[in-house]
N, C-alpha and C positions, 0 to 999 in steps of 0.2 A: 425189754423192762422200760417202764415208764415211772418215773416217780419224783420227789422233791423232798428235799429236806427243809425243815422250817427251824431257823434260828441257829443252828449248829452244824458243824461238819460231821457228816455221816462217811464212813468208810464201807467199801464193799469188798468181800474177800470171796474168791472163785477159787476152786481146785484147779492144780495143773496136772497135766499128764505124768510129771515126774515125782508126783508125790508132795510136792510143795504147794504153794498157795501164790497167787496174783493178787495184790491189792490196788485200789484206784479210789477215787472219790466216788461216791453214790452220784448216780446220775441225777441232773438237774431237769431233765427232760428225756425223751424218748432215747434208749441207746441199745443197740443191737451188739451182740458178742458170738464168737463161736467157741465152743469147747469140745476138744477133743481126746480120745485115748482114754475115756472114764467110762466106767459101768454105772455109777451112779454120781448125782450132782447134788451139791449142796451150796447154798450161797447164804453168806453171813452178812447183816448189815450191823455196824457198831458205831460207838461214839466213845470218846474218851472222857465226855461229861455228859449229864442228861440232854438227851436229843429226841427228836421227833422226826420220822421219815413217813411220808405219805405214799405207799406203792398203789400207783394207779392201775398197773397192768403188767403181769408177768406171762410171758408165753414161751414154753418150750417145744420145739418142733425138732424132728429128727433130721438129719442131714440126707440128701441123696447118697445112696450107695452106701449107707452107713448099716 
């Protein structure tokens, strides 16, 4: 994932294998992460106030042996 928020803090929500979610600040440059134990994937970018996030690139690749 590669992107940048403009003028506001943007949060990234990623599903976890236990049914919950993991939260982190949305990346301000290229970021790679691994998600395991899921059949589907959804990513949510949100902010508590009006915000803008420029998503430059998003790539999803299967893990070897998955």
